[in-house]
N, C-alpha and C positions, 0 to 999 in steps of 0.2 A: 488392629487399632494401635496407634502410636508407633507403628513401624516406619522405617525409613522408605521413602519413595525411591531414592537412588543411593546405592552404597558409596561411601567415600572413595573407594578404589576407582569406581567408574567416573565419578566427578573429577577426581584428580587427573584423569587422562584427557579431559577437555582442554584443548589448546588455549593458551592465554589470548592468542589472537582472536579467537572466537568470542571470548568474554569481552575483550576490549572493543570489538566490533559492535556488539550489541549495546554495551554501555555507552559507546560513542553516539549511537543512534538516539538514545534517550537525551543525551546532552544536546545533540543537534536540534531536536524538537524544541527544547526549552530555549535555546538560543534564537531559533527562527521566530518564536513567539515574542520573546523579550526585545529583539532587535527591531521589530516592526516589519520584518521580511514577509510574514504571513499577510499583513495588511497590504503590502505592496503587491504580492502575488494575487490577492483578491482583486485589486485594481486592474491588473493585467488580464485577469479572467472575467472581468465584469461583463463583457459581451456575451458570455455563455448563456446568460439568462434570456437573451432575445432569440435564441435558437429553438427549433422544434424540440419537444420533450425527449424523444429518442436520441437526438443528436446531443442534447445536454448530457444524457446518461452516458453515451459513448465517449464524449469528450472528457467527462469527469473520470471515467474509468481508465481511459488511456493515459491521461495526465498522471493519475495516481499511480498506475503501474510504472510509469517512467520515473516518477519521484522515488518509488519504492526500490528501484534499482540502485539508488544512491544513498538510501537511509533505511533504517530498520522499519519493520512493519508498524511498530508502535509509534515511532517518530513520524513516519509518513501519515498515519491515521490522525495523529494529534494535529499535525500541520494542515493536512488537506481538508479535514472536516471544518476547521475554522475558516479556511479560505473559501471552500465551496458553499458553506452556509451563507456567506455574503454574496457570492457570485451567482448562484442558481436562482431561477425564477421561483417565487414562493409556491406556486402550484405544484412544482415537482421537486421541491427542496428535499423532502424525506427520501424519495426514490434515489435522488442523486447522492445523498449522504450514505445510504445503504450500499449503493453500487461502489462508491469510493472505498467504503470500509472493506467490502469483499475484494476489490481490486488491489488493495494494499498488501494482500497476502498472495498475490498472483505473479510475482516476479520470479522468473526462472533463469534470467540471463547473467546475473552477477552474484558473487558470494554474499553481499550484504542484503540481498533481496529478501531472503527468509532464513531463519536459523538452519533448516535442513541444507540450504545452499551453502551456507558457511561451513557446515560440518563436512559436506562432500568436498568442498574446496580444500578444507583443512587436512583432509586425508592425503592430499598430494597426488591423487590419481587423475583428477580432472583439472585442467588449466582454464584460465579465464577465457581465452579465445574460443575454446570448444564450448564452454558454458554459454557464451554470448551468441555463437552461431546457431546453436540449437534452441537456446532459451528465448531469444528475441521473437521468433515467430509464435512461440507458445504464449509469450506475454501479450501479443496482440489478440490472439484467439481468446485468451482468458479475459482480457478487458472487454471485448465485445460480448462474450458470454455473460459476464457480470451485468453488463448494461441490459441485455435482452432479458435475462432472468429477473432483474429488478423492475423492468417495464411490465412484466407479467405478474410477478409474485407480490410486490409491495402493494399495488392496488387491491389485489385479491385478499391478502392476509391483513394488511393494516388499513385498507380503505382509503389510501391516498393515491390520487391519480398520477399517471405518468404519461 
């Protein structure tokens, strides 16, 4: 009780680039919302609500993983939930939002995708082209897995259809 979770020696070794990367993601989310970009994105994705439910889930997950490659998970989630809440059909809004939330943590292609990606990249042992080559196929698989899981689990657990 009252002990430190992480000793200062370990925290002091975290590269500043990693900290700036994560902080920049939070700033990006705020800027996207304040600038009206989130509303603009929702307008561009407005057709998603007319698609079949499983396609809405797959599209939301895939777009979210793609955005997550460019911004932190928290920034991506903050932006995409606002965008998709407007774009998804009301009957499947909750499953779409849950799928997007899961998908925001599923980028493996670039350092900014997840904190572990940033840490691995910061080590200097893995370069971006290698991350992208192996991570992009994983991104697609993860997006589709999130969509399929939400099509099954959200109606089962939360009682909202997909």
